[in-house]
DODREN-208358 format. One record per atom (N, C-alpha, C): residue number from 1; atom name; x negated, y negated, z negated. Coordinates in nm, 4 decimals, padded with zeros to 6 digits. Atoms other than C-alpha are relative to their C-alpha. Layout:
<pts>
PT  resi  name      east     north        up
PT   NUM    CA         X         Y         Z
...
</pts>
This chain:
<pts>
PT  resi  name      east     north        up
PT     1     N   00.0521  -00.0268  -00.1314
PT     1    CA  -02.1285   01.5489  -05.3698
PT     1     C   00.0801   00.1097   00.0696
PT     2     N  -00.0727  -00.1071  -00.0659
PT     2    CA  -01.9392   01.8725  -05.3065
PT     2     C   00.1408  -00.0435   00.0391
PT     3     N  -00.1319   00.0501  -00.0382
PT     3    CA  -01.6073   01.6807  -05.3018
PT     3     C  -00.0086  -00.0805   00.1295
PT     4     N   00.0214   00.0758  -00.1229
PT     4    CA  -01.7455   01.4498  -05.0334
PT     4     C  -00.0118   00.0960   00.1171
PT     5     N   00.0158  -00.0990  -00.1054
PT     5    CA  -01.8494   01.7530  -04.8271
PT     5     C   00.1351   00.0620   00.0357
PT     6     N  -00.1314  -00.0576  -00.0216
PT     6    CA  -01.5002   01.9040  -04.8697
PT     6     C   00.0872  -00.0961   00.0802
PT     7     N  -00.0805   00.0999  -00.0680
PT     7    CA  -01.3323   01.5806  -04.7596
PT     7     C  -00.0448  -00.0150   00.1455
PT     8     N   00.0529   00.0146  -00.1350
PT     8    CA  -01.5602   01.5415  -04.4578
PT     8     C   00.0347   00.1229   00.0836
PT     9     N  -00.0316  -00.1232  -00.0722
PT     9    CA  -01.5029   01.9064  -04.3599
PT     9     C   00.1472   00.0036   00.0400
PT    10     N  -00.1433  -00.0009  -00.0285
PT    10    CA  -01.1240   01.8775  -04.3853
PT    10     C   00.0324  -00.1065   00.1045
PT    11     N  -00.0236   00.1077  -00.0958
PT    11    CA  -01.1243   01.5424  -04.2011
PT    11     C  -00.0487   00.0406   00.1380
PT    12     N   00.0558  -00.0419  -00.1282
PT    12    CA  -01.3472   01.6856  -03.9249
PT    12     C   00.0877   00.1044   00.0662
PT    13     N  -00.0861  -00.1039  -00.0542
PT    13    CA  -01.1173   01.9850  -03.8815
PT    13     C   00.1203  -00.0618   00.0697
PT    14     N  -00.1176   00.0620  -00.0591
PT    14    CA  -00.8142   01.7655  -03.8179
PT    14     C  -00.0363  -00.1003   00.1094
PT    15     N   00.0410   00.0988  -00.0987
PT    15    CA  -01.0037   01.5012  -03.6182
PT    15     C  -00.0441   00.0651   00.1301
PT    16     N   00.0501  -00.0663  -00.1201
PT    16    CA  -01.1329   01.7600  -03.3699
PT    16     C   00.1111   00.0552   00.0878
PT    17     N  -00.1103  -00.0428  -00.0848
PT    17    CA  -00.7864   01.8403  -03.2360
PT    17     C  -00.0125  -00.0712   00.1333
PT    18     N   00.0174   00.0617  -00.1313
PT    18    CA  -00.8145   01.7821  -02.8612
PT    18     C   00.1257  -00.0695   00.0508
PT    19     N  -00.1207   00.0706  -00.0386
PT    19    CA  -00.4593   01.6495  -02.8452
PT    19     C   00.0823   00.0711   00.1054
PT    20     N  -00.0698  -00.0699  -00.1071
PT    20    CA  -00.3446   01.9095  -02.5898
PT    20     C   00.1467   00.0241  -00.0339
PT    21     N  -00.1380  -00.0261   00.0380
PT    21    CA  -00.0309   01.9889  -02.7901
PT    21     C   00.0642  -00.1173  -00.0718
PT    22     N  -00.0504   00.1148   00.0737
PT    22    CA   00.0132   01.6463  -02.9475
PT    22     C   00.0859  -00.0872   00.0888
PT    23     N  -00.0827   00.0913  -00.0784
PT    23    CA   00.2938   01.4199  -02.8329
PT    23     C  -00.0729  -00.1323   00.0232
PT    24     N   00.0565   00.1321  -00.0255
PT    24    CA   00.1957   01.0892  -02.6727
PT    24     C   00.0992  -00.1058  -00.0467
PT    25     N  -00.0876   00.1088   00.0434
PT    25    CA   00.3660   00.7502  -02.7150
PT    25     C   00.1453   00.0223   00.0399
PT    26     N  -00.1373  -00.0300  -00.0391
PT    26    CA   00.6752   00.8929  -02.5403
PT    26     C   00.0650   00.1006  -00.0952
PT    27     N  -00.0516  -00.1044   00.0882
PT    27    CA   00.7103   01.1623  -02.8077
PT    27     C   00.0018   00.1367   00.0657
PT    28     N   00.0024  -00.1262  -00.0724
PT    28    CA   00.6613   01.4348  -02.5454
PT    28     C  -00.1413   00.0562   00.0020
PT    29     N   00.1309  -00.0647  -00.0067
PT    29    CA   00.3783   01.6882  -02.5438
PT    29     C  -00.0498  -00.0018   00.1444
PT    30     N   00.0510  -00.0091  -00.1370
PT    30    CA   00.1476   01.7172  -02.2420
PT    30     C   00.0714   00.1072   00.0831
PT    31     N  -00.0702  -00.1059  -00.0729
PT    31    CA   00.3245   02.0414  -02.1467
PT    31     C   00.1366  -00.0480   00.0470
PT    32     N  -00.1306   00.0535  -00.0391
PT    32    CA   00.6631   01.8645  -02.1462
PT    32     C  -00.0151  -00.1037   00.1115
PT    33     N   00.0236   00.0999  -00.1043
PT    33    CA   00.5217   01.5767  -01.9412
PT    33     C  -00.0338   00.0680   00.1325
PT    34     N   00.0365  -00.0719  -00.1218
PT    34    CA   00.3675   01.8204  -01.6914
PT    34     C   00.1193   00.0725   00.0613
PT    35     N  -00.1205  -00.0662  -00.0493
PT    35    CA   00.7047   01.9918  -01.6634
PT    35     C   00.0970  -00.0991   00.0631
PT    36     N  -00.0840   00.1004  -00.0644
PT    36    CA   00.8501   01.6637  -01.5358
PT    36     C   00.0975  -00.0678  -00.0926
PT    37     N  -00.0904   00.0656   00.0941
PT    37    CA   01.0185   01.5430  -01.8528
PT    37     C  -00.0465  -00.1428  -00.0260
PT    38     N   00.0340   00.1382   00.0321
PT    38    CA   01.0279   01.1786  -01.9548
PT    38     C   00.0214  -00.0931   00.1180
PT    39     N  -00.0144   00.1008  -00.1044
PT    39    CA   01.0384   00.8570  -01.7562
PT    39     C  -00.1029   00.0227   00.1089
PT    40     N   00.0928  -00.0209  -00.1102
PT    40    CA   00.8821   00.8711  -01.4130
PT    40     C  -00.0711  -00.1297   00.0361
PT    41     N   00.0801   00.1128  -00.0469
PT    41    CA   00.6046   00.6454  -01.2890
PT    41     C  -00.1080   00.0531   00.0923
PT    42     N   00.1079  -00.0361  -00.0901
PT    42    CA   00.3346   00.6451  -01.0241
PT    42     C  -00.0911  -00.1213   00.0142
PT    43     N   00.1005   00.1049  -00.0136
PT    43    CA   00.0136   00.4419  -01.0122
PT    43     C  -00.0934   00.0374   00.1137
PT    44     N   00.0855  -00.0230  -00.1163
PT    44    CA  -00.1863   00.4093  -00.6898
PT    44     C  -00.1425  -00.0411  -00.0349
PT    45     N   00.1394   00.0300   00.0312
PT    45    CA  -00.5629   00.4257  -00.7232
PT    45     C  -00.0955   00.0829   00.0821
PT    46     N   00.1070  -00.0741  -00.0658
PT    46    CA  -00.8813   00.6064  -00.6335
PT    46     C  -00.0765   00.0749  -00.1075
PT    47     N   00.0779  -00.0718   00.0989
PT    47    CA  -01.1325   00.8344  -00.8012
PT    47     C  -00.0870   00.1060   00.0623
PT    48     N   00.0885  -00.1078  -00.0399
PT    48    CA  -01.3661   01.1279  -00.7876
PT    48     C   00.0093   00.1081  -00.1064
PT    49     N  -00.0152  -00.1081   00.0971
PT    49    CA  -01.3422   01.4706  -00.9485
PT    49     C   00.1328  -00.0153  -00.0728
PT    50     N  -00.1216   00.0174   00.0800
PT    50    CA  -01.0918   01.4444  -01.2336
PT    50     C   00.0234  -00.1464  -00.0385
PT    51     N  -00.0107   00.1417   00.0363
PT    51    CA  -01.1443   01.0664  -01.2619
PT    51     C   00.1061  -00.0711   00.0833
PT    52     N  -00.0994   00.0831  -00.0679
PT    52    CA  -00.8732   00.8162  -01.1725
PT    52     C  -00.0160  -00.1430  -00.0474
PT    53     N   00.0026   00.1421   00.0311
PT    53    CA  -00.8947   00.4393  -01.1545
PT    53     C   00.1077  -00.0675   00.0834
PT    54     N  -00.1026   00.0699  -00.0791
PT    54    CA  -00.5967   00.2245  -01.0533
PT    54     C  -00.0626  -00.1112   00.0833
PT    55     N   00.0424   00.1139  -00.0807
PT    55    CA  -00.6473  -00.0200  -00.7701
PT    55     C   00.0477  -00.1275  -00.0680
PT    56     N  -00.0388   00.1296   00.0526
PT    56    CA  -00.6453  -00.3777  -00.8898
PT    56     C   00.0607  -00.0816   00.1130
PT    57     N  -00.0636   00.0891  -00.0954
PT    57    CA  -00.4321  -00.6384  -00.7175
PT    57     C  -00.1066  -00.0723   00.0814
PT    58     N   00.0937   00.0692  -00.0873
PT    58    CA  -00.6216  -00.7723  -00.4163
PT    58     C  -00.1321   00.0710   00.0238
PT    59     N   00.1238  -00.0753  -00.0208
PT    59    CA  -00.8901  -00.5032  -00.4189
PT    59     C  -00.0269   00.0169   00.1494
PT    60     N   00.0379  -00.0269  -00.1381
PT    60    CA  -01.0819  -00.4667  -00.0932
PT    60     C  -00.0115   00.1503   00.0185
PT    61     N   00.0027  -00.1429  -00.0295
PT    61    CA  -01.0339  -00.1236   00.0618
PT    61     C  -00.0388   00.0212   00.1450
PT    62     N   00.0417  -00.0324  -00.1352
PT    62    CA  -01.1857   00.0371   00.3680
PT    62     C   00.0969   00.0937   00.0689
PT    63     N  -00.0810  -00.0913  -00.0795
PT    63    CA  -01.0260   00.2371   00.6446
PT    63     C  -00.0818   00.1238   00.0344
PT    64     N   00.0626  -00.1258  -00.0390
PT    64    CA  -01.1026   00.5988   00.7302
PT    64     C   00.1023   00.0786   00.0816
PT    65     N  -00.0954  -00.0823  -00.0752
PT    65    CA  -00.9508   00.8557   00.9673
PT    65     C   00.1010   00.0656  -00.0944
PT    66     N  -00.1083  -00.0579   00.0803
PT    66    CA  -00.6148   00.9768   00.8341
PT    66     C   00.0417   00.1344   00.0588
PT    67     N  -00.0360  -00.1328  -00.0514
PT    67    CA  -00.5005   01.3407   00.8615
PT    67     C   00.1244  -00.0015   00.0881
PT    68     N  -00.1214   00.0091  -00.0801
PT    68    CA  -00.1684   01.2295   01.0146
PT    68     C  -00.0261  -00.0682   00.1349
PT    69     N   00.0375   00.0705  -00.1216
PT    69    CA  -00.3592   01.0541   01.2941
PT    69     C  -00.0266  -00.1463  -00.0312
PT    70     N   00.0318   00.1406   00.0222
PT    70    CA  -00.4992   00.7058   01.3209
PT    70     C  -00.0912  -00.0200  -00.1193
PT    71     N   00.0842   00.0364   00.1131
PT    71    CA  -00.6606   00.5315   01.0259
PT    71     C   00.0863  -00.0434  -00.1169
PT    72     N  -00.0723   00.0408   00.1192
PT    72    CA  -00.5590   00.4573   00.6697
PT    72     C  -00.0927  -00.0126  -00.1193
PT    73     N   00.0710   00.0143   00.1269
PT    73    CA  -00.6624   00.4098   00.3088
PT    73     C   00.0227   00.1279  -00.0801
PT    74     N  -00.0099  -00.1211   00.0822
PT    74    CA  -00.7375   00.7289   00.1153
PT    74     C   00.0267  -00.0415  -00.1439
PT    75     N  -00.0377   00.0357   00.1368
PT    75    CA  -00.5790   00.7197  -00.2288
PT    75     C   00.0115   00.1239  -00.0883
PT    76     N  -00.0442  -00.0952   00.1009
PT    76    CA  -00.5145   00.9114  -00.5459
PT    76     C   00.1208  -00.0648  -00.0659
PT    77     N  -00.1116   00.0559   00.0752
PT    77    CA  -00.1995   00.8712  -00.7497
PT    77     C   00.0120   00.0750  -00.1319
PT    78     N  -00.0238  -00.0573   00.1328
PT    78    CA  -00.1392   00.9271  -01.1191
PT    78     C   00.1499  -00.0093  -00.0256
PT    79     N  -00.1452  -00.0057   00.0173
PT    79    CA   00.2151   01.0368  -01.1998
PT    79     C   00.0370   00.0338  -00.1442
PT    80     N  -00.0619  -00.0450   00.1243
PT    80    CA   00.4365   01.0843  -01.4989
PT    80     C   00.1460   00.0256   00.0327
PT    81     N  -00.1394  -00.0330  -00.0251
PT    81    CA   00.7796   01.2473  -01.5007
PT    81     C   00.0214   00.0779   00.1279
PT    82     N  -00.0031  -00.0840  -00.1198
PT    82    CA   00.6942   01.4484  -01.1889
PT    82     C  -00.0619   00.1337  -00.0389
PT    83     N   00.0504  -00.1324   00.0359
PT    83    CA   00.6469   01.8241  -01.2240
PT    83     C  -00.1403   00.0192   00.0559
PT    84     N   00.1399  -00.0204  -00.0372
PT    84    CA   00.2743   01.9006  -01.2187
PT    84     C  -00.0436   00.1403  -00.0399
PT    85     N   00.0449  -00.1378   00.0238
PT    85    CA   00.1019   02.2395  -01.2004
PT    85     C  -00.1026   00.0043  -00.1119
PT    86     N   00.0989  -00.0253   00.1046
PT    86    CA  -00.0793   02.3610  -01.5115
PT    86     C  -00.0787   00.1235   00.0403
PT    87     N   00.0826  -00.1131  -00.0414
PT    87    CA  -00.3704   02.5838  -01.4223
PT    87     C   00.0324   00.0391   00.1428
PT    88     N  -00.0260  -00.0476  -00.1356
PT    88    CA  -00.3126   02.7979  -01.1166
PT    88     C   00.1487   00.0168   00.0294
PT    89     N  -00.1411  -00.0290  -00.0229
PT    89    CA   00.0579   02.8710  -01.1663
PT    89     C   00.0818  -00.0790  -00.1010
PT    90     N  -00.0608   00.0008  -00.1325
PT    90    CA   00.3152   02.7386  -01.1094
PT    90     C  -00.0541  -00.1151   00.0837
PT    91     N   00.0380   00.1111  -00.0874
PT    91    CA   00.2266   02.5291  -00.8099
PT    91     C   00.1072  -00.1068  -00.0097
PT    92     N  -00.0944   00.1104   00.0070
PT    92    CA   00.3893   02.1908  -00.8104
PT    92     C  -00.0081  -00.0785   00.1304
PT    93     N   00.0014   00.0660  -00.1296
PT    93    CA   00.4329   02.1068  -00.4448
PT    93     C   00.0985  -00.1156  -00.0030
PT    94     N  -00.0762   00.1239   00.0042
PT    94    CA   00.5609   01.7546  -00.4055
PT    94     C  -00.0001  -00.0633   00.1386
PT    95     N  -00.0057   00.0773  -00.1240
PT    95    CA   00.6789   01.5547  -00.1051
PT    95     C  -00.0454  -00.1418  -00.0329
PT    96     N   00.0534   00.1341   00.0249
PT    96    CA   00.4881   01.2266  -00.0839
PT    96     C   00.0198  -00.0855   00.1251
PT    97     N  -00.0202   00.0981  -00.1049
PT    97    CA   00.6029   00.9347   00.1284
PT    97     C  -00.1084  -00.1060  -00.0141
PT    98     N   00.1114   00.0947  -00.0017
PT    98    CA   00.3122   00.7080   00.2257
PT    98     C   00.0323  -00.1086   00.1025
PT    99     N  -00.0317   00.1095  -00.0910
PT    99    CA   00.3881   00.3657   00.3741
PT    99     C  -00.0973  -00.1160  -00.0182
PT   100     N   00.0799   00.1213   00.0003
PT   100    CA   00.1764   00.0662   00.4681
PT   100     C   00.0916  -00.1124   00.0475
PT   101     N  -00.0862   00.1130  -00.0342
PT   101    CA   00.3512  -00.2713   00.4773
PT   101     C  -00.0837  -00.1270   00.0115
PT   102     N   00.0582   00.1326  -00.0158
PT   102    CA   00.2400  -00.6088   00.6059
PT   102     C   00.1152  -00.0993  -00.0023
PT   103     N  -00.1074   00.0991   00.0170
PT   103    CA   00.4577  -00.9006   00.4928
PT   103     C   00.1371   00.0668  -00.0087
PT   104     N  -00.1254  -00.0708   00.0215
PT   104    CA   00.7277  -00.6492   00.3943
PT   104     C   00.0441   00.0886   00.1142
PT   105     N  -00.0346  -00.0804  -00.1169
PT   105    CA   00.7343  -00.4817   00.7366
PT   105     C  -00.0834   00.1281  -00.0018
PT   106     N   00.0696  -00.1291  -00.0024
PT   106    CA   00.6473  -00.1096   00.7518
PT   106     C  -00.0787   00.0107   00.1302
PT   107     N   00.0879  -00.0136  -00.1174
PT   107    CA   00.3483  -00.0677   00.9875
PT   107     C  -00.0637   00.1384   00.0062
PT   108     N   00.0463  -00.1379   00.0006
PT   108    CA   00.2828   00.2960   00.9077
PT   108     C   00.0782   00.0770  -00.1051
PT   109     N  -00.0775  -00.0807   00.0936
PT   109    CA   00.4890   00.5718   00.7472
PT   109     C  -00.0249   00.1471   00.0301
PT   110     N   00.0268  -00.1426  -00.0152
PT   110    CA   00.4149   00.9391   00.6879
PT   110     C   00.0535   00.0734  -00.1219
PT   111     N  -00.0498  -00.0846   00.1081
PT   111    CA   00.5875   01.2074   00.4796
PT   111     C  -00.0810   00.1286  -00.0008
PT   112     N   00.0765  -00.1228   00.0183
PT   112    CA   00.3546   01.4809   00.3529
PT   112     C   00.0769   00.0846  -00.1010
PT   113     N  -00.0861  -00.0817   00.0853
PT   113    CA   00.5701   01.7599   00.2102
PT   113     C  -00.0730   00.1097  -00.0763
PT   114     N   00.0737  -00.1096   00.0635
PT   114    CA   00.2901   01.9829   00.0784
PT   114     C  -00.1136  -00.0498  -00.0894
PT   115     N   00.1018   00.0541   00.0900
PT   115    CA   00.0978   01.7727  -00.1747
PT   115     C   00.0127   00.0689  -00.1354
PT   116     N   00.0010  -00.0591   00.1339
PT   116    CA  -00.0040   01.9418  -00.4986
PT   116     C  -00.0263  -00.1094  -00.1032
PT   117     N   00.0226   00.0885   00.1134
PT   117    CA   00.0252   01.7433  -00.8216
PT   117     C  -00.0541   00.0877  -00.1120
PT   118     N   00.0664  -00.0821   00.0998
PT   118    CA  -00.2127   01.8771  -01.0850
PT   118     C   00.0116  -00.0637  -00.1369
PT   119     N  -00.0150   00.0463   00.1376
PT   119    CA  -00.1474   01.8481  -01.4579
PT   119     C  -00.1369  -00.0289  -00.0608
PT   120     N   00.1224   00.0376   00.0707
PT   120    CA  -00.4179   01.6671  -01.6546
PT   120     C   00.0203   00.0238  -00.1496
PT   121     N  -00.0083  -00.0290   00.1435
PT   121    CA  -00.4967   01.7174  -02.0258
PT   121     C   00.0962  -00.0914  -00.0742
PT   122     N  -00.0887   00.0945   00.0680
PT   122    CA  -00.2956   01.4078  -02.1203
PT   122     C   00.1459   00.0151   00.0418
PT   123     N  -00.1367  -00.0236  -00.0433
PT   123    CA   00.0166   01.5414  -01.9438
PT   123     C   00.0392  -00.0775   00.1238
PT   124     N  -00.0289   00.0724  -00.1232
PT   124    CA  -00.0027   01.3052  -01.6478
PT   124     C  -00.0386   00.0885   00.1173
PT   125     N   00.0337  -00.0722  -00.1218
PT   125    CA  -00.0112   01.4408  -01.2959
PT   125     C  -00.0992  -00.0797   00.0818
PT   126     N   00.0958   00.0655  -00.0876
PT   126    CA  -00.2819   01.3660  -01.0441
PT   126     C   00.0091   00.0648   00.1374
PT   127     N   00.0022  -00.0497  -00.1367
PT   127    CA  -00.2615   01.3973  -00.6670
PT   127     C  -00.1062  -00.0762   00.0768
PT   128     N   00.1043   00.0625  -00.0795
PT   128    CA  -00.5289   01.3250  -00.4098
PT   128     C  -00.0005   00.0606   00.1394
PT   129     N   00.0147  -00.0447  -00.1384
PT   129    CA  -00.6390   01.3844  -00.0510
PT   129     C   00.1190  -00.0399   00.0867
PT   130     N  -00.1021   00.0558  -00.0873
PT   130    CA  -00.3672   01.1669   00.1023
PT   130     C  -00.0445  -00.1394   00.0434
PT   131     N   00.0357   00.1313  -00.0532
PT   131    CA  -00.4059   00.8583   00.3182
PT   131     C   00.1267  -00.0777   00.0334
PT   132     N  -00.1080   00.0906  -00.0356
PT   132    CA  -00.1666   00.5661   00.3422
PT   132     C  -00.0463  -00.0682   00.1277
PT   133     N   00.0546   00.0380  -00.1292
PT   133    CA  -00.2023   00.4930   00.7107
PT   133     C   00.0783  -00.1038   00.0772
PT   134     N  -00.0604   00.0902  -00.0966
PT   134    CA  -00.1253   00.2592   00.9940
PT   134     C   00.0510   00.0836   00.1164
PT   135     N  -00.0569  -00.0716  -00.1136
PT   135    CA   00.0906   00.3725   01.2867
PT   135     C  -00.1081   00.0144   00.1075
PT   136     N   00.1083  -00.0189  -00.0966
PT   136    CA  -00.1620   00.5306   01.5268
PT   136     C   00.0334  -00.0505   00.1403
PT   137     N  -00.0371   00.0545  -00.1312
PT   137    CA   00.0361   00.4087   01.8297
PT   137     C  -00.0203  -00.1512   00.0046
PT   138     N   00.0135   00.1459   00.0054
PT   138    CA   00.0287   00.0442   01.7161
PT   138     C  -00.1423  -00.0448  -00.0334
PT   139     N   00.1388   00.0301   00.0382
PT   139    CA  -00.3292   00.0548   01.5794
PT   139     C  -00.0895   00.1066   00.0610
PT   140     N   00.0641  -00.1071  -00.0749
PT   140    CA  -00.4903   00.2644   01.8504
PT   140     C  -00.1443  -00.0303   00.0404
PT   141     N   00.1329   00.0344  -00.0506
PT   141    CA  -00.8032   00.0710   01.9468
PT   141     C  -00.0872  -00.0580  -00.1110
PT   142     N   00.0914   00.0633   00.0955
PT   142    CA  -01.1111  -00.0563   01.7668
PT   142     C   00.0380  -00.1458  -00.0218
PT   143     N  -00.0412   00.1402   00.0142
PT   143    CA  -00.9884  -00.4117   01.8365
PT   143     C   00.1200  -00.0126  -00.0938
PT   144     N  -00.1159   00.0006   00.0912
PT   144    CA  -00.6586  -00.3299   01.6601
PT   144     C  -00.0454   00.0128  -00.1450
PT   145     N   00.0492  -00.0233   00.1360
PT   145    CA  -00.8500  -00.2056   01.3569
PT   145     C  -00.0821  -00.1185  -00.0495
PT   146     N   00.0812   00.1158   00.0389
PT   146    CA  -01.0984  -00.4960   01.3550
PT   146     C   00.0897  -00.1182  -00.0360
PT   147     N  -00.0939   00.1090   00.0286
PT   147    CA  -00.8017  -00.7358   01.3588
PT   147     C   00.0595   00.0118  -00.1405
PT   148     N  -00.0520  -00.0187   00.1365
PT   148    CA  -00.6983  -00.5870   01.0212
PT   148     C  -00.0955  -00.0527  -00.1073
PT   149     N   00.0976   00.0468   00.0991
PT   149    CA  -01.0154  -00.7182   00.8517
PT   149     C   00.0520  -00.1240  -00.0717
PT   150     N  -00.0490   00.1111   00.0819
PT   150    CA  -00.9068  -00.9449   00.5652
PT   150     C   00.1510  -00.0041  -00.0153
PT   151     N  -00.1463  -00.0031   00.0046
PT   151    CA  -00.5392  -00.8520   00.6074
PT   151     C   00.0492   00.0540  -00.1343
PT   152     N  -00.0643  -00.0481   00.1225
PT   152    CA  -00.3353  -00.8235   00.2864
PT   152     C   00.1082   00.0997   00.0392
PT   153     N  -00.0999  -00.1033  -00.0267
PT   153    CA  -00.1277  -00.5042   00.2876
PT   153     C   00.0521   00.0557  -00.1322
PT   154     N  -00.0585  -00.0693   00.1149
PT   154    CA   00.1008  -00.3243   00.0476
PT   154     C  -00.0036   00.1492   00.0287
PT   155     N  -00.0001  -00.1451  -00.0095
PT   155    CA   00.0393   00.0464  -00.0068
PT   155     C   00.1140   00.0501  -00.0890
PT   156     N  -00.1155  -00.0539   00.0717
PT   156    CA   00.3630   00.2228  -00.1076
PT   156     C  -00.0111   00.1515  -00.0005
PT   157     N   00.0070  -00.1451   00.0146
PT   157    CA   00.3615   00.5789  -00.2410
PT   157     C   00.1197   00.0443  -00.0837
PT   158     N  -00.1139  -00.0552   00.0736
PT   158    CA   00.6684   00.7782  -00.3478
PT   158     C  -00.0104   00.1514  -00.0014
PT   159     N   00.0090  -00.1454   00.0160
PT   159    CA   00.6484   01.1336  -00.4840
PT   159     C   00.1348   00.0540  -00.0455
PT   160     N  -00.1249  -00.0671   00.0371
PT   160    CA   00.9499   01.3661  -00.5069
PT   160     C  -00.0323   00.1460  -00.0283
PT   161     N   00.0331  -00.1383   00.0335
PT   161    CA   00.9082   01.6948  -00.6941
PT   161     C   00.1111   00.0951   00.0443
PT   162     N  -00.0935  -00.1019  -00.0470
PT   162    CA   01.0919   02.0213  -00.6232
PT   162     C   00.1366  -00.0100  -00.0674
PT   163     N  -00.1277   00.0186   00.0683
PT   163    CA   01.3635   01.9269  -00.8742
PT   163     C   00.0715  -00.1279   00.0392
PT   164     N  -00.0634   00.1232  -00.0457
PT   164    CA   01.4392   01.5984  -00.6979
PT   164     C  -00.0380  -00.1251  -00.0781
PT   165     N   00.0460   00.1159   00.0777
PT   165    CA   01.2722   01.3717  -00.9572
PT   165     C  -00.0970  -00.0810   00.0848
PT   166     N   00.0884   00.0841  -00.0791
PT   166    CA   01.1026   01.0741  -00.7906
PT   166     C  -00.0717  -00.1023  -00.0866
PT   167     N   00.0769   00.1090   00.0606
PT   167    CA   00.8392   00.8220  -00.8885
PT   167     C  -00.0678  -00.0729   00.1145
PT   168     N   00.0651   00.0763  -00.1060
PT   168    CA   00.7006   00.5417  -00.6772
PT   168     C  -00.0849  -00.1109  -00.0582
PT   169     N   00.0877   00.1078   00.0411
PT   169    CA   00.4326   00.2800  -00.6969
PT   169     C  -00.0539  -00.0716   00.1212
PT   170     N   00.0587   00.0788  -00.1076
PT   170    CA   00.2831   00.0041  -00.4871
PT   170     C  -00.1215  -00.0730  -00.0534
PT   171     N   00.1115   00.0858   00.0349
PT   171    CA  -00.0355  -00.1939  -00.4836
PT   171     C  -00.0320  -00.0852   00.1218
PT   172     N   00.0401   00.0917  -00.1057
PT   172    CA  -00.1346  -00.4985  -00.2795
PT   172     C  -00.1517  -00.0034   00.0060
PT   173     N   00.1446  -00.0043  -00.0197
PT   173    CA  -00.4859  -00.4650  -00.1365
PT   173     C  -00.0345  -00.0788   00.1256
PT   174     N   00.0490   00.0700  -00.1185
PT   174    CA  -00.6980  -00.6323   00.1309
PT   174     C  -00.0882   00.0956   00.0789
PT   175     N   00.0759  -00.0903  -00.0849
PT   175    CA  -00.8355  -00.4344   00.4246
PT   175     C  -00.1355  -00.0618   00.0333
PT   176     N   00.1354   00.0422  -00.0344
PT   176    CA  -01.2117  -00.4576   00.4782
PT   176     C  -00.0512   00.0935   00.1106
PT   177     N   00.0471  -00.0793  -00.1134
PT   177    CA  -01.3372  -00.3400   00.8187
PT   177     C  -00.1441  -00.0399   00.0301
PT   178     N   00.1369   00.0239  -00.0397
PT   178    CA  -01.7069  -00.3048   00.8953
PT   178     C  -00.0874  -00.0647  -00.1067
PT   179     N   00.0816   00.0585   00.1072
PT   179    CA  -01.8327  -00.4295   00.5571
PT   179     C  -00.0820   00.1061  -00.0685
</pts>
């Protein structure tokens, strides 16, 4: 009985490691990933708090006022290979290009040069509070926006960190207006 207790105690000690310093499938630790090492990638999605869920192909998304003017789709993006801030310091300000495309044609483009990418426990970066929008001059009226209902669009997001490393991602979604 005491050997069983010893084994369970030793196993529990090693099993309780939170993985913060453990390498992932890339062989890099979370700290190395947050520092921008490894292959870069970006996944477009949504979430709340520290949660992130990738948008699925063809997902219906609503429109909301965009900070750059006009309307757009608010997103989150999960990054890898882009420098992300751990804790409060250092900040990891990233330039994020946000484009909306219909049938391959850009119908809205905005460059936000002051987006913070925050390091998560797994070493991936997370950014939020950005909207992939439509050109406010071309989509200026309620009729323009209502005409987008059911329209398939491509949301393109490209992040460039202070060291010049880039990652980009796209997702095809369907605009839902008034639902």
